[in-house]
Backbone as CSV, one residue per row, in Angstrom:
resi,resn,N_x,N_y,N_z,CA_x,CA_y,CA_z,C_x,C_y,C_z
1,MET,163.041,20.877,134.114,163.593,19.956,135.251,162.451,20.122,136.454
2,LEU,162.284,21.307,137.083,161.587,21.555,138.149,161.002,22.898,138.188
3,GLU,159.140,22.758,138.276,159.062,24.313,138.372,158.193,24.447,139.512
4,ILE,157.768,25.370,140.414,157.545,25.812,141.169,156.342,26.726,140.619
5,ARG,154.988,26.294,141.498,153.927,27.528,140.806,153.265,27.836,142.273
6,ASN,152.958,28.935,142.379,152.927,29.642,143.740,152.606,29.224,144.949
7,LEU,153.647,28.436,145.462,153.454,27.632,146.122,153.768,28.539,147.701
8,ILE,152.474,27.958,148.735,152.542,27.878,149.837,152.572,27.120,150.752
9,CYS,153.368,26.910,151.498,153.550,25.956,152.366,154.389,26.394,153.559
10,GLY,154.423,25.557,154.633,154.703,25.280,155.776,154.287,24.616,157.164
11,TYR,154.597,24.697,158.266,154.071,23.840,159.532,152.901,24.237,160.218
12,ASP,152.798,25.374,160.214,151.333,25.823,160.969,151.114,27.419,160.288
13,ALA,150.120,28.097,160.877,150.095,29.399,160.412,150.854,30.747,160.931
14,LYS,151.493,30.848,161.691,153.321,31.177,162.222,153.937,31.674,160.894
15,PHE,154.596,30.324,160.462,155.511,30.537,159.082,154.727,29.953,157.792
16,LEU,154.872,30.769,156.610,154.357,29.860,155.852,155.309,31.203,154.364
17,LEU,155.608,29.195,153.638,156.397,30.266,152.231,155.391,30.668,151.861
18,GLN,155.515,31.981,151.167,154.353,32.398,150.593,154.391,32.479,149.017
19,GLU,153.620,32.502,147.882,153.917,32.764,146.917,155.150,32.269,145.884
20,ILE,155.659,31.115,146.127,156.630,31.013,145.833,156.983,30.684,144.357
21,ASN,157.313,30.714,143.270,157.468,30.772,141.914,158.982,30.829,141.408
22,LEU,159.215,29.423,140.539,160.284,29.350,140.231,160.926,28.264,139.540
23,LYS,161.379,28.144,138.226,161.989,27.527,137.259,163.812,26.728,137.474
24,VAL,163.497,25.639,137.227,164.730,25.013,137.706,165.219,24.279,136.052
25,GLU,166.130,24.631,135.214,166.333,24.348,133.973,166.935,22.952,134.285
26,ASP,166.976,22.037,133.152,168.183,20.637,133.334,169.263,21.265,133.403
27,GLY,170.147,20.639,134.493,171.780,20.825,134.165,171.960,22.051,134.780
28,GLU,171.331,22.488,135.263,171.391,23.691,136.742,172.028,23.144,137.605
29,LEU,172.877,24.149,138.565,173.681,24.286,140.017,173.145,25.275,140.274
30,ILE,172.250,25.555,141.496,170.961,26.574,142.410,171.792,26.218,143.632
31,GLY,172.033,27.249,144.083,171.834,27.838,145.424,170.772,28.357,146.313
32,ILE,170.464,28.297,147.226,169.708,28.401,147.921,170.514,29.175,149.115
33,ILE,170.303,30.516,149.358,170.484,31.297,150.078,169.611,32.044,151.324
34,GLY,169.932,32.242,152.608,168.899,33.496,153.510,169.094,32.926,154.916
35,PRO,168.509,34.023,155.612,169.016,34.155,156.967,168.235,33.035,157.263
36,ASN,168.791,32.090,159.115,168.204,31.217,160.016,166.632,31.435,159.921
37,GLY,165.814,30.284,159.186,164.689,30.456,159.787,163.685,31.410,158.526
38,SER,164.179,31.546,157.444,163.952,32.158,156.357,163.161,31.205,155.592
39,GLY,163.263,29.598,155.776,161.933,28.826,154.624,163.154,28.045,153.545
40,LYS,164.468,27.972,153.610,165.208,27.284,152.776,164.699,25.734,153.146
41,THR,165.280,24.981,154.192,164.628,23.594,154.583,162.877,23.329,153.879
42,THR,162.637,24.598,154.244,160.965,23.913,154.188,160.503,24.026,152.770
43,LEU,161.515,24.895,151.941,161.657,24.523,150.636,161.821,22.991,150.177
44,LEU,163.093,22.918,150.878,163.653,21.368,150.185,162.549,20.219,150.399
45,ARG,161.739,20.488,151.721,161.293,19.235,152.185,159.610,19.388,151.569
46,ALA,159.411,20.751,150.815,157.858,20.490,150.099,158.538,20.061,148.945
47,ILE,159.559,20.043,147.978,159.863,19.236,147.120,160.362,17.679,147.003
48,THR,160.399,17.559,148.322,160.542,16.066,148.462,159.071,15.367,148.820
49,LYS,157.976,16.274,148.916,156.742,15.452,149.413,156.801,15.056,151.250
50,VAL,157.602,15.689,151.697,157.598,15.571,152.997,156.611,16.827,153.897
51,LEU,156.512,17.804,152.886,155.542,18.769,153.547,154.641,18.618,152.192
52,LYS,153.164,18.983,152.533,152.083,19.132,151.378,152.045,20.645,151.372
53,PRO,152.221,20.987,150.000,151.306,22.670,150.064,149.927,22.920,150.283
54,LYS,149.583,23.775,150.817,148.500,24.432,151.330,148.258,25.237,150.108
55,LYS,148.864,25.469,148.888,148.595,25.730,147.851,149.343,25.669,146.939
56,GLY,149.191,25.619,145.214,150.260,25.781,144.041,150.855,24.262,143.988
57,GLU,151.013,24.206,143.365,151.992,22.859,142.911,153.660,23.005,142.658
58,ILE,154.424,21.777,142.404,155.099,21.367,142.217,155.224,20.523,141.204
59,LEU,156.442,20.646,140.423,155.849,20.007,138.704,157.380,19.650,138.526
60,LEU,157.659,18.083,138.483,159.186,17.229,137.969,158.947,16.912,136.592
61,LYS,159.392,17.705,136.089,159.225,17.352,134.119,157.956,17.244,134.020
62,GLY,157.698,18.207,134.300,155.865,18.431,134.012,154.808,17.894,134.773
63,LYS,155.256,16.814,135.699,154.312,16.077,136.657,154.221,16.431,137.825
64,ASN,153.126,16.690,138.452,152.739,16.904,139.905,153.361,16.148,140.616
65,ILE,154.188,16.278,141.494,154.833,15.510,142.484,154.296,14.261,143.372
66,TRP,152.708,15.203,143.529,151.900,14.720,144.476,151.234,13.504,143.676
67,ASP,151.002,13.763,142.311,150.671,12.179,141.448,151.808,10.976,141.096
68,MET,152.633,11.338,142.181,153.864,10.682,142.021,154.260,9.871,142.795
69,GLY,154.437,7.908,143.331,154.764,7.692,144.111,156.036,7.781,144.928
70,PHE,156.293,7.212,145.896,157.397,7.648,146.616,158.660,7.086,145.862
71,ARG,158.185,5.814,145.785,159.588,5.353,145.116,159.562,5.574,143.620
72,GLU,158.660,6.438,142.679,159.016,6.696,141.283,159.744,7.944,142.017
73,LEU,158.845,8.931,142.929,159.972,10.288,143.207,161.650,10.187,143.504
74,ALA,161.794,8.693,144.361,163.076,8.320,144.645,164.079,7.885,143.484
75,ARG,163.462,7.524,142.481,164.610,7.406,141.094,164.724,8.651,140.832
76,GLU,163.600,9.619,140.721,163.888,10.479,139.921,164.868,12.141,140.903
77,ILE,164.672,11.914,142.180,165.355,12.895,143.412,166.120,12.350,144.402
78,ALA,167.318,12.523,144.473,167.868,12.277,145.656,168.002,13.506,146.513
79,VAL,168.210,13.352,148.326,168.463,14.038,149.074,169.792,13.733,149.799
80,VAL,170.273,14.790,149.971,171.381,14.758,151.001,171.562,15.577,152.090
81,SER,171.121,15.070,152.958,170.645,15.711,154.513,171.995,15.934,155.260
82,GLN,171.804,16.808,156.452,172.630,17.005,157.213,172.713,15.734,158.259
83,SER,172.529,14.883,158.479,172.875,14.108,159.594,172.110,12.596,158.899
84,SER,173.328,11.363,159.570,172.681,10.289,159.199,172.921,9.409,160.440
85,ASP,171.666,8.829,160.574,171.750,7.396,161.196,171.942,5.813,161.113
86,ALA,172.756,5.626,160.099,173.147,4.749,160.057,174.878,3.860,160.495
87,SER,175.444,4.652,161.365,176.199,4.346,162.239,176.873,3.121,162.565
88,PHE,175.727,2.466,162.468,176.027,0.933,162.558,176.524,0.095,161.398
89,MET,176.155,0.740,160.435,176.525,0.257,158.947,177.558,-0.020,158.410
90,SER,178.118,-0.608,157.482,179.316,-0.410,156.591,178.937,0.820,155.692
91,VAL,180.172,1.396,155.172,179.952,2.043,154.153,179.412,1.602,153.110
92,LYS,179.565,0.370,152.978,179.078,-0.109,151.567,177.567,-0.239,151.685
93,GLU,177.412,-0.757,152.610,175.998,-1.615,152.850,174.905,0.186,153.002
94,PHE,175.280,0.888,153.089,174.852,2.423,153.341,174.171,2.694,151.944
95,VAL,175.737,2.926,151.318,175.320,3.359,150.226,174.544,2.611,149.288
96,LEU,174.648,1.255,149.842,173.619,0.043,148.751,172.038,0.700,148.810
97,LEU,171.994,1.270,150.243,170.535,1.483,150.790,169.958,2.583,149.276
98,GLY,170.541,3.032,148.918,170.788,4.543,147.299,169.950,3.452,146.131
99,ARG,170.024,1.801,146.224,169.199,1.343,145.273,168.073,0.593,145.393
100,ILE,167.304,0.841,146.754,166.032,0.720,146.800,165.112,0.800,145.956
101,PRO,165.466,2.305,145.627,163.968,2.525,144.850,164.232,1.754,143.583
102,HIS,165.269,1.124,143.216,164.933,0.527,141.541,164.545,-1.114,141.858
103,TYR,164.454,-1.310,142.946,164.314,-2.861,143.596,162.803,-3.348,142.623
104,LYS,163.142,-4.498,142.318,162.260,-5.665,141.763,160.627,-5.341,142.411
105,LYS,159.579,-6.136,142.197,158.484,-6.644,142.624,159.249,-7.945,143.317
106,PHE,159.455,-7.960,144.701,159.526,-9.031,145.547,161.304,-9.410,145.529
107,GLN,161.889,-8.294,145.516,163.301,-8.108,145.385,163.875,-7.550,146.792
108,PHE,164.379,-8.547,147.656,164.980,-8.455,149.014,166.548,-8.168,149.238
109,PHE,166.843,-8.754,148.462,168.415,-7.910,148.397,169.253,-7.026,147.313
110,GLU,170.614,-6.627,147.486,170.609,-5.872,146.104,171.304,-7.537,144.951
111,THR,171.520,-6.641,143.865,172.193,-7.587,142.929,173.398,-7.529,142.087
112,LYS,173.869,-8.073,141.597,175.396,-7.615,141.018,175.061,-6.688,140.322
113,GLY,174.044,-6.283,139.574,174.107,-4.652,139.340,174.099,-3.709,139.848
114,ASP,173.595,-4.074,141.337,173.233,-2.972,142.074,174.370,-2.604,143.180
115,GLU,175.087,-3.861,142.736,176.707,-3.562,143.795,177.693,-2.831,142.457
116,GLU,177.322,-2.987,141.283,178.557,-2.275,140.501,177.740,-0.783,140.395
117,ILE,176.716,-0.523,140.608,176.152,0.895,140.508,176.824,1.667,141.582
118,ALA,176.778,0.678,142.763,177.606,1.637,144.421,178.736,1.864,144.231
119,ARG,179.989,0.663,143.821,180.841,1.044,143.620,181.443,1.636,142.550
120,LYS,180.812,1.897,141.603,181.109,2.816,140.929,180.983,4.392,141.109
121,TYR,180.063,4.774,142.497,179.883,5.757,142.830,180.504,5.989,144.379
122,MET,180.960,4.901,144.888,182.060,4.931,146.103,183.756,5.074,145.376
123,THR,183.625,4.788,144.250,184.887,5.175,143.445,185.060,6.480,143.196
124,LEU,183.909,6.788,142.656,183.795,8.129,142.249,184.183,9.304,143.423
125,THR,183.492,8.983,144.521,183.480,10.051,145.597,184.866,9.692,146.834
126,ASP,185.544,8.657,146.056,186.695,8.344,147.330,186.762,7.628,148.237
127,THR,185.368,7.194,148.070,184.720,6.306,149.623,184.657,4.754,149.936
128,LEU,185.416,4.243,148.395,185.967,2.736,148.010,186.681,2.291,149.418
129,ARG,187.620,3.056,149.240,188.804,2.982,150.124,188.448,2.440,151.701
130,PHE,187.323,2.551,151.776,186.683,2.721,153.721,185.358,2.075,153.546
131,GLU,185.204,0.651,152.320,183.704,0.338,152.128,183.400,-0.345,153.554
132,ASN,184.342,-1.063,153.911,184.070,-1.775,154.975,183.938,-1.488,156.443
133,GLN,184.342,-0.074,156.422,183.933,0.580,157.935,182.699,0.851,158.312
134,PRO,182.616,1.069,159.144,181.510,1.598,160.004,181.018,2.721,159.399
135,VAL,180.087,3.171,159.444,180.235,4.977,158.823,180.005,6.000,160.282
136,GLY,179.529,5.035,161.380,180.001,6.195,162.558,181.636,6.231,163.229
137,GLN,182.624,5.351,162.269,183.898,5.369,162.545,184.754,6.280,161.611
138,ILE,183.963,6.402,160.654,185.005,7.787,159.458,184.442,9.252,159.986
139,SER,185.292,9.969,159.337,185.304,11.301,159.683,184.091,11.757,158.962
140,GLY,183.512,13.092,159.392,182.933,13.784,159.225,182.565,14.369,157.791
141,GLY,183.684,14.257,157.428,183.801,14.625,155.495,183.683,13.854,154.704
142,GLU,184.390,12.421,155.239,183.963,11.436,154.858,182.512,10.698,155.023
143,ARG,182.100,11.113,155.785,180.692,10.633,155.895,179.515,11.507,154.492
144,GLN,180.588,12.498,154.972,178.974,13.574,153.831,179.322,12.811,152.311
145,LEU,180.971,12.785,151.735,180.766,11.844,150.492,180.140,10.605,150.578
146,ALA,180.111,9.963,151.860,179.325,8.501,151.749,178.287,8.802,151.296
147,VAL,177.264,9.739,152.095,176.362,10.629,151.886,175.868,10.485,150.186
148,ILE,176.871,11.129,149.811,176.496,11.733,148.297,176.607,10.480,147.621
149,ALA,177.333,9.550,147.882,177.490,8.201,147.317,176.397,7.448,146.726
150,ARG,175.796,7.216,148.311,174.342,6.905,148.446,173.407,7.686,147.547
151,ALA,173.437,8.844,148.131,172.430,9.801,146.852,172.577,9.391,145.318
152,MET,174.369,8.982,144.821,173.659,8.941,143.697,173.525,7.575,143.257
153,ALA,173.745,6.768,144.088,173.518,5.206,143.882,172.250,5.110,143.418
154,GLN,171.163,6.020,143.718,170.013,6.108,143.547,169.600,6.337,141.927
155,GLU,170.788,7.151,141.293,170.763,7.265,139.833,169.796,8.193,139.481
156,PRO,169.860,9.972,140.256,169.097,11.016,140.073,169.080,11.892,138.813
157,GLU,167.921,12.176,138.826,168.435,13.417,137.543,168.147,14.547,138.516
158,LEU,167.964,14.549,139.773,167.816,15.910,140.466,168.444,15.675,141.861
159,LEU,169.141,16.316,142.382,170.101,15.825,143.679,169.592,17.300,144.401
160,LEU,169.339,16.939,145.404,169.069,18.300,146.875,169.618,17.761,147.938
161,LEU,170.494,18.587,148.474,171.519,18.981,149.163,171.233,20.295,150.412
162,ASP,171.129,19.814,151.411,170.932,20.818,152.604,171.784,21.135,153.524
163,GLU,172.592,21.965,153.201,173.985,22.409,153.824,174.542,21.188,153.932
164,PRO,175.536,20.921,152.768,176.308,19.811,152.357,178.140,19.986,153.181
165,THR,177.671,21.407,153.718,179.522,21.731,153.870,179.105,22.371,155.392
166,ALA,178.102,22.043,156.211,177.796,22.090,157.859,179.071,21.420,158.372
167,HIS,179.523,22.174,159.225,180.364,21.170,160.552,181.350,20.450,159.718
168,LEU,182.138,20.818,158.591,183.136,20.238,158.167,184.400,21.831,157.883
169,ASP,185.800,20.995,158.171,186.940,22.257,157.750,186.472,22.631,156.438
170,ILE,187.459,23.472,156.338,187.653,24.233,154.695,188.302,23.202,153.604
171,THR,189.226,22.432,153.867,189.279,21.184,153.153,188.700,20.264,152.669
172,HIS,187.416,20.037,153.796,186.496,19.320,153.113,185.164,19.852,152.740
173,GLN,184.977,20.973,153.292,184.239,21.998,151.794,184.135,21.949,150.757
174,VAL,185.427,22.062,150.420,186.006,22.627,148.902,185.948,20.509,148.696
175,ALA,186.365,19.810,149.041,186.455,18.274,148.602,184.905,17.929,147.985
176,VAL,183.654,18.415,149.232,182.874,18.465,148.420,181.994,19.064,147.807
177,LEU,182.426,20.485,147.600,181.614,21.207,146.535,182.297,20.821,145.303
178,ASP,183.698,20.788,145.297,184.153,20.436,144.033,183.699,18.916,143.505
179,LEU,183.571,18.105,144.150,182.682,17.023,143.774,181.142,17.308,143.444
180,ILE,180.362,17.916,144.088,179.135,18.215,143.358,179.077,18.843,142.178
181,ARG,179.808,20.147,142.321,180.360,20.639,140.681,180.692,19.434,139.504
182,ARG,181.420,18.630,139.812,181.655,17.523,138.980,180.650,17.125,138.298
183,LEU,180.041,16.194,139.078,178.652,15.609,139.045,177.604,16.186,138.031
184,ASN,177.681,17.780,138.387,176.865,18.716,137.902,177.168,18.544,136.313
185,LYS,178.821,18.803,136.183,178.930,18.893,134.681,179.386,17.561,134.032
186,GLU,179.596,16.709,134.704,180.155,15.699,133.917,178.959,14.688,133.441
187,PHE,178.138,14.904,134.670,177.073,13.471,134.504,175.349,14.319,134.293
188,GLY,175.811,15.840,134.045,174.699,16.758,133.947,173.532,16.646,134.971
189,LEU,173.651,16.441,136.126,173.193,16.435,136.998,172.571,18.274,137.496
190,THR,171.129,17.963,137.587,170.965,19.208,137.979,170.658,18.823,139.322
191,VAL,171.155,20.558,140.033,171.418,20.216,141.932,170.881,21.407,142.218
192,ILE,170.659,21.054,143.084,169.410,22.412,144.429,170.408,22.148,145.772
193,MET,171.025,23.127,145.960,171.748,22.951,147.522,171.499,24.305,148.429
194,VAL,171.459,24.460,149.680,171.227,25.138,150.857,172.498,25.358,151.408
195,LEU,172.745,26.122,151.136,174.099,26.462,151.873,173.806,28.208,152.697
196,HIS,174.394,27.910,153.382,174.852,29.116,154.726,175.892,30.417,154.245
197,ASP,177.261,29.194,153.296,177.988,30.019,153.442,178.217,31.047,151.954
198,LEU,177.601,32.236,152.014,177.345,33.154,151.147,178.665,32.964,149.881
199,ASN,180.008,32.669,150.703,181.113,32.881,149.714,180.889,31.708,148.996
200,LEU,180.716,30.364,149.734,180.994,29.329,149.024,179.978,29.224,147.950
201,ALA,178.244,29.776,148.293,177.486,29.756,147.221,177.710,30.284,146.178
202,GLY,178.329,31.609,146.086,178.505,32.255,145.282,179.773,31.915,144.284
203,GLU,180.752,31.271,144.801,181.436,30.789,143.982,181.510,29.250,143.148
204,TYR,180.604,28.040,144.032,180.170,26.882,143.087,178.974,27.131,142.443
205,CYS,177.851,28.157,142.754,176.799,28.030,142.189,176.513,28.877,140.928
206,ASN,175.300,28.587,139.365,175.707,29.108,138.726,174.402,30.170,139.133
207,ARG,173.415,29.859,139.816,172.236,30.671,139.968,171.985,30.878,141.449
208,LEU,172.128,31.651,142.398,171.300,32.007,143.439,170.014,32.259,143.772
209,ILE,169.690,31.677,144.469,167.677,32.195,144.864,168.075,32.543,146.718
210,LEU,167.567,33.543,146.960,167.394,33.989,147.879,166.697,34.229,148.932
211,ILE,166.088,33.592,149.923,164.761,33.605,150.466,165.000,34.470,151.812
212,ASN,163.726,35.212,151.738,163.458,36.412,153.080,162.239,35.966,153.540
213,ASP,162.010,35.636,154.904,161.279,35.746,155.294,159.877,34.958,154.697
214,GLY,159.919,33.747,154.366,159.293,32.998,153.127,158.884,33.368,151.864
215,GLN,159.845,34.308,151.441,159.644,35.128,150.014,160.392,35.046,149.314
216,LEU,160.532,34.661,148.416,161.666,35.029,147.466,162.394,36.222,147.146
217,HIS,163.312,36.335,147.852,163.694,37.633,147.546,164.602,38.477,146.387
218,LYS,164.979,37.620,145.800,165.848,37.669,144.722,166.411,36.357,143.822
219,MET,166.515,36.624,142.865,167.026,35.444,142.377,167.846,35.677,141.065
220,GLY,168.952,35.269,140.912,169.827,35.457,139.792,171.702,34.899,139.957
221,GLU,172.142,35.971,138.701,173.647,35.080,138.839,174.395,35.613,140.025
222,PRO,175.627,35.007,141.066,175.823,35.317,141.997,176.189,36.973,142.264
223,ALA,176.660,37.356,141.045,176.893,39.024,141.342,175.795,39.556,141.296
224,GLU,174.509,39.520,140.744,173.504,39.959,140.893,172.763,40.092,142.325
225,VAL,172.933,38.686,143.111,172.195,38.536,144.125,173.063,39.155,145.034
226,LEU,174.577,38.493,145.198,175.231,39.111,146.461,175.982,40.440,146.368
227,THR,175.336,41.451,146.455,175.345,43.055,146.242,175.557,43.259,148.262
228,TYR,176.360,44.336,148.405,176.426,44.851,149.726,174.790,45.072,150.050
229,GLU,174.202,45.801,148.804,172.910,46.445,149.616,171.857,45.031,149.779
230,ILE,172.136,44.454,149.155,170.593,43.128,148.999,171.080,42.481,150.529
231,ILE,172.440,42.066,150.881,172.992,41.493,151.819,172.562,42.083,153.469
232,GLU,172.934,43.886,152.991,172.919,44.116,154.293,171.481,44.537,154.407
233,GLU,170.740,44.431,153.232,168.866,44.824,153.267,168.354,43.557,154.367
234,VAL,169.109,42.607,153.867,168.102,41.033,154.222,168.902,40.730,155.532
235,TYR,169.990,40.779,155.721,170.933,40.005,156.826,171.126,41.178,157.735
236,LYS,170.587,42.178,157.529,170.967,43.332,158.881,172.250,43.794,159.625
237,THR,173.329,43.404,158.630,174.722,43.210,158.738,175.345,44.088,158.096
238,VAL,176.695,44.769,158.197,177.203,45.606,157.471,178.401,44.957,156.667
239,VAL,178.189,44.421,155.436,179.379,43.614,154.896,180.150,44.202,153.808
240,VAL,181.058,44.242,152.736,181.923,44.896,151.656,181.978,43.240,151.096
241,VAL,181.454,44.110,149.574,181.311,42.962,148.870,183.003,43.565,147.989
242,GLU,183.478,42.311,147.862,184.625,42.666,146.195,184.839,41.407,145.704
243,GLU,185.420,41.409,144.598,185.529,40.746,143.712,186.632,39.380,143.844
244,ASN,186.550,37.980,143.644,187.891,36.565,143.956,188.622,37.135,142.605
245,PRO,190.041,37.381,142.424,190.510,38.004,141.925,190.976,36.797,140.790
246,ILE,190.887,35.978,141.407,190.726,34.607,140.057,189.755,34.132,139.614
247,SER,188.308,33.782,140.290,187.258,33.583,139.509,186.678,34.727,139.323
248,HIS,186.587,35.453,139.711,186.216,36.834,139.474,184.342,36.445,140.228
249,LYS,183.906,35.660,140.940,182.920,35.696,141.287,182.995,36.866,142.683
250,PRO,181.841,37.060,143.248,181.743,38.053,144.138,181.717,37.549,145.705
251,TYR,183.084,38.111,146.869,183.427,37.552,147.783,182.874,38.385,148.749
252,VAL,182.006,38.013,149.994,181.805,38.613,151.001,182.562,39.009,151.957
253,LEU,182.699,40.345,152.829,183.823,40.332,153.773,182.991,41.131,154.815
254,VAL,182.676,40.211,156.069,181.761,40.826,157.210,182.564,41.973,158.011
255,VAL,181.804,43.165,158.646,182.593,44.170,159.012,181.964,44.209,160.100
256,SER,183.432,44.258,161.675,182.828,44.216,162.740,182.026,45.055,163.487
257,GLU,181.037,45.310,164.868,180.696,46.246,165.081,181.791,47.274,165.556
258,GLU,183.309,47.011,166.104,184.122,48.198,166.807,184.826,48.474,164.940
259,ASP,185.095,47.538,164.031,185.770,48.147,162.917,184.713,49.376,162.616
260,LYS,183.400,48.683,162.272,182.364,49.994,162.039,182.147,50.792,162.599
261,GLN,182.649,51.019,164.010,182.386,52.392,164.764,183.654,53.406,164.292
262,LYS,185.124,52.484,164.344,186.252,53.044,163.973,186.148,53.922,162.309
263,TRP,185.269,53.285,161.523,185.702,53.994,160.246,184.390,55.056,160.515
264,GLU,183.585,54.633,161.008,182.246,55.775,161.267,183.066,57.261,162.119
265,SER,184.114,56.729,163.099,184.616,58.234,163.691,185.727,58.868,162.843
266,SER,186.231,57.713,161.936,187.671,58.647,160.931,186.879,59.413,159.872
267,PHE,185.481,58.731,159.674,184.845,59.556,158.448,184.654,60.763,158.821
268,LEU,183.901,60.701,160.062,183.482,62.066,160.577,184.406,63.279,161.074
269,SER,185.803,62.281,161.689,186.742,63.120,161.895,187.174,64.552,160.870
């Protein structure tokens, strides 16, 4: 689905993604993790042509994305970002924006077919019930579901998400990630998402990519990446990694400085 070769990319000489090499297979659900400022969002922006590589290439199904027009790329890749500026639009109007890449020449309005596709994904994301409400008047969790509905209305093969659970309570975090996993499994959608929460990343993703200081630090299944040695090395904080007794995925427990000192004192005594 996606191959990144020797990618060097960034905003200026002070920060660059360095020599990123990565292959994403069709149907994978991948999480990108790493400390703040490590280059996670920069990588997503490179994949969507927001940032041009200084070196290397990004291939989508074997074709360099810089040989593709933005409309062609938007029919293949959809992006779910952290915010939306369409608060004045109704949810239905907002979701229908996802059909624009599929408009024919001189088409200015959505067709009946476009409306059916939008309705399909509003039903799937449970946003149809407030389709006539302004986006700005629904909750943050509902808004994120509407953003996913709009992305799915593009009928992409690759879905990119930049911190889809940011600022959501645990109920909406689970609802959003359960939906993403369902889209991955039932529709065969390839998913790459940036996540800050290591436990959510480990629980929902098939494979994790850990980026640190602009470099690919570690890649593999959650149990291979979320070890206490790797986390302490990259995040510079003490953690304990256990196994979720139900899913058997790794679960990261933070250790406060106070508890660390208590443990060290008891150990030394």
